[in-house]
MARNU-113016 format. One record per residue (C-alpha): residue in three letters; z negated, x negated, y negated; residue number from 0. Coordinates in Angstrom, 1 decimal. Example, Ala and Ser with C-alpha at 12.3 -4.5 7.8 and 13.67 -1.06 7.14 Angstrom:
2
 lomi     zz     xx     yy guza
  ALA   -7.8  -12.3    4.5    0
  SER   -7.1  -13.7    1.1    1
END
This chain:
106
 lomi     zz     xx     yy guza
  MET   -3.1   15.3  -12.9    0
  PHE   -0.1   13.2  -12.0    1
  GLN   -2.3   10.2  -11.1    2
  ALA   -4.6   12.4   -9.1    3
  THR   -1.9   13.6   -6.8    4
  LEU    1.6   12.2   -6.6    5
  PRO    1.4    8.4   -6.5    6
  GLY   -1.1    8.4   -3.7    7
  LEU    0.8   11.1   -1.8    8
  ASP    4.4    9.7   -2.0    9
  GLU    3.5    6.0   -1.8   10
  GLU    1.2    6.5    1.2   11
  LEU    3.7    8.7    3.1   12
  PHE    6.4    6.0    2.6   13
  MET    4.4    2.7    2.7   14
  ARG    1.7    3.4    5.2   15
  GLY    3.5    6.2    7.0   16
  LEU    7.2    5.6    7.5   17
  LEU    7.5    1.9    6.6   18
  LEU    4.4    0.8    8.6   19
  LEU    5.6    2.8   11.6   20
  LEU    9.1    1.2   11.5   21
  LEU    7.6   -2.3   11.2   22
  HIS    5.3   -1.7   14.1   23
  GLN    8.2   -0.5   16.2   24
  ALA   10.2   -3.7   15.2   25
  PHE    7.4   -6.3   15.5   26
  GLY    4.8   -4.6   17.7   27
  LYS    1.0   -4.5   17.3   28
  GLY   -1.7   -6.5   19.0   29
  LEU   -3.2   -8.2   15.9   30
  TRP   -6.9   -7.2   15.3   31
  VAL   -8.1   -7.2   11.7   32
  TRP  -11.7   -6.2   11.3   33
  GLY  -11.6   -3.6   14.1   34
  ALA   -8.1   -2.3   13.4   35
  ASP   -5.4   -2.7   15.9   36
  THR   -2.4   -3.7   13.8   37
  GLY    0.4   -6.2   13.6   38
  TRP    2.7   -8.1   11.2   39
  GLY    3.7   -4.8    9.7   40
  LEU    0.3   -4.7    7.9   41
  TRP    1.1   -7.9    6.1   42
  LEU    4.7   -7.0    5.3   43
  VAL    3.6   -3.6    3.8   44
  VAL    1.0   -5.4    1.7   45
  VAL    3.7   -7.8    0.3   46
  VAL    6.2   -5.0   -0.4   47
  PHE    3.5   -2.8   -2.0   48
  GLY    2.5   -5.7   -4.3   49
  LEU    6.0   -6.6   -5.2   50
  LEU    7.0   -3.0   -6.0   51
  HIS    4.1   -2.9   -8.5   52
  GLY    4.5   -6.3  -10.0   53
  VAL    8.3   -6.9  -10.3   54
  THR   10.2   -4.8  -12.9   55
  ALA   13.6   -4.9  -14.6   56
  GLU   13.8   -4.1  -18.3   57
  GLY   16.9   -4.6  -20.4   58
  GLY   18.7   -6.5  -17.7   59
  GLU   15.8   -8.9  -17.4   60
  VAL   13.5   -9.2  -14.4   61
  ARG    9.8   -9.6  -15.1   62
  ILE    7.3  -10.8  -12.6   63
  ASN    3.6   -9.9  -13.2   64
  PHE    1.7  -12.1  -10.7   65
  GLY   -1.6  -10.4  -11.5   66
  ALA   -0.2   -7.0  -10.7   67
  ILE    1.3   -8.3   -7.4   68
  VAL   -2.0   -9.8   -6.3   69
  SER   -4.2   -6.9   -7.4   70
  THR   -2.0   -4.2   -6.0   71
  GLY   -1.4   -6.3   -2.9   72
  PHE   -5.2   -6.4   -2.4   73
  VAL   -5.5   -2.7   -2.8   74
  GLY   -2.5   -2.3   -0.5   75
  PHE   -4.3   -4.3    2.1   76
  ILE   -7.4   -2.0    1.9   77
  LEU   -5.2    1.1    2.1   78
  THR   -3.2   -0.2    5.0   79
  TRP   -6.3   -1.3    6.8   80
  MET   -7.8    2.2    6.3   81
  ARG   -4.6    3.7    7.8   82
  GLU   -4.8    1.4   10.8   83
  ARG   -8.5    1.7   11.4   84
  THR   -8.6    5.5   11.1   85
  GLY   -5.1    6.3   12.4   86
  SER   -4.8    8.9    9.6   87
  LEU   -2.9    9.0    6.3   88
  VAL   -5.5   11.3    4.8   89
  VAL   -8.1    8.6    4.0   90
  PRO   -5.6    6.2    2.2   91
  VAL   -4.0    9.1    0.3   92
  LEU   -7.4   10.3   -1.0   93
  PHE   -8.6    6.7   -1.7   94
  HIS   -5.4    5.9   -3.6   95
  ASN   -5.6    9.0   -5.7   96
  VAL   -9.3    8.5   -6.6   97
  PHE   -8.6    4.8   -7.4   98
  ASN   -5.7    5.8   -9.7   99
  VAL   -7.9    8.4  -11.5  100
  ALA  -10.7    5.8  -11.9  101
  LEU   -8.2    3.3  -13.4  102
  ALA   -7.2    5.9  -16.0  103
  PHE  -10.8    5.8  -17.3  104
  VAL  -11.0    2.0  -17.5  105
END
């Protein structure tokens, strides 16, 4: 139940809600990506999302999982593009939750 609700909700509200809004205010928009009016904020959100999922600290040691950075960065791109294309957080929240549940069965 956790994967079906909270990660998609809290990560989307922060990453593609608050952070994306602040980055668009800082850098502006005007960059079209497959029919979505976006800006450099899209790419920064994708990088941050990937790094948050692929860089960890355990026992005082930093570990970098490049596969996790690239794969979650790609999913983050899709989620951010959905947010920009639809103008809504509902679509990326639902997609994120369904994706997390599907991964639990893989």
